[in-house]
Every structure is written in structure tokens, then in C-alpha cells.
N, C-alpha and C positions, 0 to 999 in steps of 0.2 A: 231844425226841419223837419216836417210833417208834411208828408205828400196828400194832396186831396185826394177826397174819392171818387170824383170823376177825373178820372186818371186818360179816359179815353179823348175827353176834351182837351187835356194839356197834352197828347202826344198827338194827337191828329188824327184823325179817322182811318187815314190809308195806314200809317206806322201801326194804328191797335187793330188794324185787320191781317197785317202781317205777322205779327205778333201770337195774335188770335191763331193765324195756321202754322207758326211756327211750336205754337206749343202744341196743339191738336196733335201736331205731326209729332212731338214728342212722346207726349201719355200714349197715342197711339201703336206706337211701337215699342214702348219699354215698360210693360205691366209688370217689371222687376225694377224694387224699389231702387237698387243700386244704377242700373242703367240709364233710368229715368231720370235720375241727379244728373250721369254725367251729361244725358243729353240738355237738360236744365242750363248748365254751366258752361257749356258749349253755346247755346242758344243766349245766354243775359253777355257771355264774351261779344261775340258776332252784332247783336241789336245795342248795347251802349256801347261798342268800342273803344273797351277796357283790354289790358293785360292780363290781366287773369281773375276769373270766378271760383268761389269754394260755397257748395250748398253744403249745409249741415243740419240735418233730418234730427228732430224731438225723437231721443229716445222710445221706448214703448211704455215704459215708468213714469215718464215726462215728467224726469230728473235733470236730466242734462241733452246735450248735443253728439254727434258723431258724424263726422265727415263721412259723406257718399257721393259727393260728384264733386272733380277737380279739372281744372285746366292743365292740359299736361305743362309743363312734367309732375306737374304736381299731384296728379290722379293716382301717382304710387303711393301716399297716404292715404287713399280711402280707405275708411276702416279703423285705422290705426290712432288716428285723433279725434281725442273727446274731449268735451269741456263740460262742466256743469251752468246748472242757469248761474246767473249772474259772473261769471268766469269769461274774463276776454269782453270783446264788446260785442261778439254773437251772443256769447249768453246774457250780457245786460239787456238787448233787444232784443230776445226773446222772454224776459223776464217781464219786462214792462211792456215790450208789444210795440215799441217805437219806434222809426230809423234813426241810424248816426250817421252823420258827415263828419269826417276828419281830412280837410285838403292839407294839412300840414303837423309836423310835429307831434306825430301821433303817439310816441314816447312820451311826449308830457300828458299823454290824456291817462288822469286813475282808471281809466276803462278797458284800457289796452293791454295785450297779453302775449308776449314776446313767444313765438311757436318758432325755435330755429327753421321745423321741418318745412314748413310753410313760407320762408323765406322771406318773413317781415322786413327785413330790411334793405328788400332790394324793392320796394315800392314807397313811394311817397304820400298818394290819396288815396282815401276808401270810402265806401260806401257799404251801407249795411240797414237792410230791411228785414220785416218779418217773414214769412211766409205762412198767409194766414186768409179764410174767408168763412164765412157763415155757409153752413152750424155747426162744421166741424174744429173750426178752432186752429189754432196753432198750430204749425204743421213743421215747422224749421226755420231757418233765415240762411237769407243769401247774400254773402259778401263781396265786394268785387274792390277792385287794386289799383292802381296805375304808377308806373316807373316814374311820371312825368306829374306834376304839380296838377291837377283840376277840382276845380270849384260845379263841384255836381248839382247842377240848378235844380230848377221844382220838373223840368218836362223829363231829367234824367230820375231824378226818386218818381214821380209817376209812374215811368216806363216798366224801374226795376219793381216797383209796386205791386204795375197789372201783373207783371211777370208771375211776382208769388202769388197773389191773388187765382192767379187761375191755374198754377201749379198744385197751389194748397190741397185742394180738394182729390187730384191723383197719387201726390203723397199718401196721403190720406188711404185709398182704393190698396194700391202700392203695399203702405203698410198692415191693411190687412189682408191681402192676399197671401204676403209670407206668412203673416200667423198663421192662416189658415193652413199652407202646404205644410211650415214646421208639424201644427197639431194633428195633419193627417198621418205625415211621418212618424210622428208618436205613436196615434193610433194604429197604425199597420204593425209597429214594433210590438205594442200591447197586446197586438192580436199573436203577430207571430208568438209570442212569449206564453199566451193561455193557453195557443195550442201543442205548445214545447212543454209546459205546466201538465196536461189534460194527458198527454203521451206518458206522462213519467208516473203521472198516477196510475192510467192506467196499468203499466208495465208492473209496476209496485203489486198492484192488486192481483193480478194476474198469478203472481208470483207467490205470492201470500197463501193464493187459493189452493194453486198447482204445488206449493211445497207443502200444505197444511193440510186443508180439506182436502183434496184428491186424494195423497198420499192414505189420509185417514180414511178416507171411502174406501178404497182399497184393500186395502189391510184388513176392515172391518168383514169386507165380504169374501177373503181368504178362513176367517177365522168362524166366521157363519157355517159356510160351507163345510168344515172341519167339523164345526158340530153335529150340524146334518148327518155326514156319516157316519158320525162314532155314536151320535145316543142309543142307537140299540145296542151296540158291543161292547162301549164303553162308556158308560155315563159318567164318572166323573171326568175324564178328560171334556168327555163336550163340555159339561158345566163349565169347567176351567176355559176352554174357549169364547163358551158365553161371556162370560165374564170380563174377558179380553177385549172380547166385541164391545161392550158397553163401555166398557173402558173408551174403545175408540170413538164411540158415538158421543163421548162426553167431551174427549177432545176434538171430533168435527165440530160440535157445536163451539165449543169458546173459539176454535179458531176461524169459524164463520162469521161469529158477531165481532172477532177483534176485526177483518177484515172489512166488516158493513162501520164500523166504528171509525175505519179509516176515511171514509167515503162522510159520516157524517156524523158527530158526538153526540149518541143516544141521551145524553145529559140534559140536551138543548131542547129535544122532544120530552123526556119528560119531568123537567125542572126547570125549564125556563132559563134565558139568558142569564138574569140576574143569580137565580141559586146553582146555576153552572159554573159559571166565573168564584161563588163563596167556596163550590165544595171543590171547583178546579186550586182554588190558594189554598185550603188546609191538606188538600193531598200532596201540593207541593212543596212544603216544607219540609226536609232531611237534612238531618246531619246538624241539628241544633239552629237552621235557619228559621229566621222569624218571619211568615209572609206576612201585610197585614193589606187586606181587602178594603178597597174605599171607594164604592157604587154609586154615582148619581145618573140614573137612566130617567130622566124628565119627558119621554117620548118613546112610541112603541119603535122599535127596530126590528125595519124587514129582513126576512130569514134571512137572506143570502148575506147581510151585512153580519147578522149575529153569528153565521156561523167563520164568517170570517176576523171577526170581533178575539171571538173563544180560539179559534186556531192562532192568533198573533197572539195570545197573552199566554196561549198552551207554551207556543215555540220561544215566549221571551225568557220566562219563568225557567223553562230546562237549560236555556242561555246562564241564566242566573246561578243557577245550581250542578251545572259540570264544570263553568268558567270562572265564574266570578268568587267564587270561596266567600258568598257573603254572607252576614253575620246577621243582617235585614233586610229585607224586600220589600216593596210596595205595589201593588197591582189598583192600579186608580183605572176606572173606567168611567165616563161621561157619555148620556146623550142628550143632545139639545138641538133643539129647531135647526135644520141642516148639517148636523156633523157628530159622528161620533169619536172619540177622544181614547184613546190605550198608551196606559204609560206606565210603564215597569221602570221600577229607580231603585237601584241596588247599592249596598257603602262598601262593592268589594274588591279588585285588585285592579280595575279599571281594564280599555283597553288602551294598547302600546302601538301605536302604528296602526297600519288598515290591518283590520281584524281577518282571520284567517277565516275561509271559508265553513270550516266547523264553528266555527258561533254560530251559526244559523240566519244571521241577516239577510242574506241573498232572499230567502224565503218570505220571510215578514214582507219584505221592498217589495218581492213579487205578490203578492200577494191585497197588500194595499194601492199599489199602484194599478191592479187588475181592475180595481173597484175607483180609479180615480181619486187615489186618496196619496198619501207622502208618507216617508219616513226620517226622522229625524235623529240624531246618534248624538249624544253628547258625554265624553268619557276620556278620561286624564289616570296616570298610572298612579296606583295608590288612592284614587279619591272615587271609585266606583263609576258607573255606568248609570247613565239615563235614556232610555230607548222611548221615542215618541211618536206616535201612529194617527195620522191624520182620517177617515173616511168619509166622506161626503152622503149625509143622508138623499135619497129625491125628493124633488119639494111635495110641500104637501102632509112629510111628514112630523 
């Protein structure tokens, strides 16, 4: 039975008015998806005088339905019951955007799927309609059940369809609101990790400057002072102090360059990303490990993404050298419109269980997530490890 589009005329103007006001109240009072679904279930139960109502909401990926609203005592199952499209009556309705009425004998209906947690055997009759409207499309499915046999007529189905149409847009808005809140929380977490990452880098560089450059310069000044005092009375001693000071100056320069390299790889400025990666691959080969570099940089890579790409490749190659005991490693970097991909695959011992912090994967994941990217690790003991990082490129690159 298909409900007509002009449901207002079928249910009556006064009933439609009450239904509209009730839906507005539910929508206005419940911006959260779960609370909205709960209020809709209550509204439907009262409007149709049924025993129970279930509101199944389409998942974000569009591949299934999740129970988000239910009449007590079945509200305890909210969030726990999930159906694939075409699974059960709800899945059938969602997949075909068509209502279903089963007055009795639902166990004999091939579309029916018995869910013990929802007390299916307690109820005889059921009706199910899609929650859908233009332009947002399908939002979910509303099911009603009665303990006594009921032949849901055109007016019942028009009323149920009308509720579905009125609520569909609000469900989409609630889903978008939930997604925005989730992304805001993720963004806040990324900012916190970014600040922590910055502070960690600053402490590391401060320690390197203090322990290396500063100590070398202080010692250099002592030796130069000693040389200045002894230059007339003891020239050989003064010459010795100058020679030591010269060595300390060279050491300070090396320490300073190392500290700067910790901030930004000098090879990126000197060679560019492609040649810097080639150089990194050639210098990473150690203990007989063969490192193959496969580059396909079809589009320019912005500076901040190039730095992250180099550091991720560097960390992953160090992991392969320190932990994998591999005989061969592949470094593969691609830059195509919209994305940079970094892949490091080895034929080493693999990772058993959760990798410990020494593997350096946390640092790789942090760098990727700070740019909106993601890390994927595939590994099996004795079969090597495959590290894959995706970094998004800004539009127009």
C-alpha cells in the first residue's frame, strides 16, 4: 500500500495541523539526533494510537540503519540494533523507499527479520514507512507495531508518511549537527596535539642548543681568553689555545646546523623534494638493506606538505632499519591532484600485536593528522610491514 503524497487531505486539516505542531515542538526541543528520534517515536505512538514505535536512522555512510528512537521499554536498545539495507522490513523499506503493511503472519513474510531485543513476537501487526523528503532524500525508517491485529488504512499510512516527511529534514539537520560537533572535537584534539608537538620540538631544540652550541661557545671564549693572556709570554701555549678554540668553533657550527636541520631538512632547500627523497633513500641503506625509491610527483607539493612528506619517509625508513631487520625496503611517494601518498614497505620481521612507542608510528600519525591525513599500517609477523600515509593537498594544487 502506497500512501498518497497529499497526506494532509487524507488525514484531515485539523489532524495535520496538530501533527505539524507536534513535529515542530519535537524538532525545536531536540537538536540532538537521539533526542529527536525519541520524541518522534513518542509523537508517532500517540498520533496513531499504536503500542510501540521504532525510529531507525540511516547511518552516515548510507549502508545501514541504526535504532535511534523507541517506545519504552525498548528505548534501552537505542544505538544497539543495526540493520543493513535490505535486512528485515526496515532495510527493505529503506532500500526501495516504499512503505510496507503486514496485518498478520509476519513470520511468514520473507522480508521480516526477528530481533529478540525488540520483542517481535509480542506484536501482531506492523507498518513501516521511509522518512524521506526533498531535497535531502532518505533519512531513515519509522516502524509501528500493535499487539492486536490492525489493518492500517490509507489514513493511517498517510499520517505515518506525513510524520516521516516532516521529520526527515530535521533528522538530516541533526545528523549534520552531530557531525559538526564531532569534527569540532577532533579539531580541538588536533590543536592540542599540535601545541604539544610544538612544545616538544622547542624543548628538544632548546636542549640541543644549550648542551651543544652554548657549551661550545662558552668553552671557546675561555680558550680565547687564555690565548690572549699568554700570547706574549707563552706563544706556543697561546697557539694551542687558539687551535682548541678553532676546533670548538667548528663544533658549534656543526651543532647549530644540526639544530636547524631538526626544524627543517636543509636538503629540501638545496635539492627539492624529489632529489631530497632520493638522497634519503640512498643514505638510509644500512647493513646490506636494499632501499628502492619510486617517485611520481605529478603536481607541485606545497612547502609544509613537502616537509611532512620528508619527515614521514625519514621516520619510516629509520623504523625499517632499526626494527624490521629487512633485506629490502621500498620507498614510494606519489603526488597527484588532491593528495600526496607516502608508502614504505619492507620484507622484515613484521609487527606482533600493538607496536611499542619505539617504533615511531605515533610521530608519523601525528604529522599526518596535523595535516588532515591518515596513517594505515598493515603487518604480520614474519611477513614484513607496509606503512601507508595519505596527505591531502590544498585545492588547486
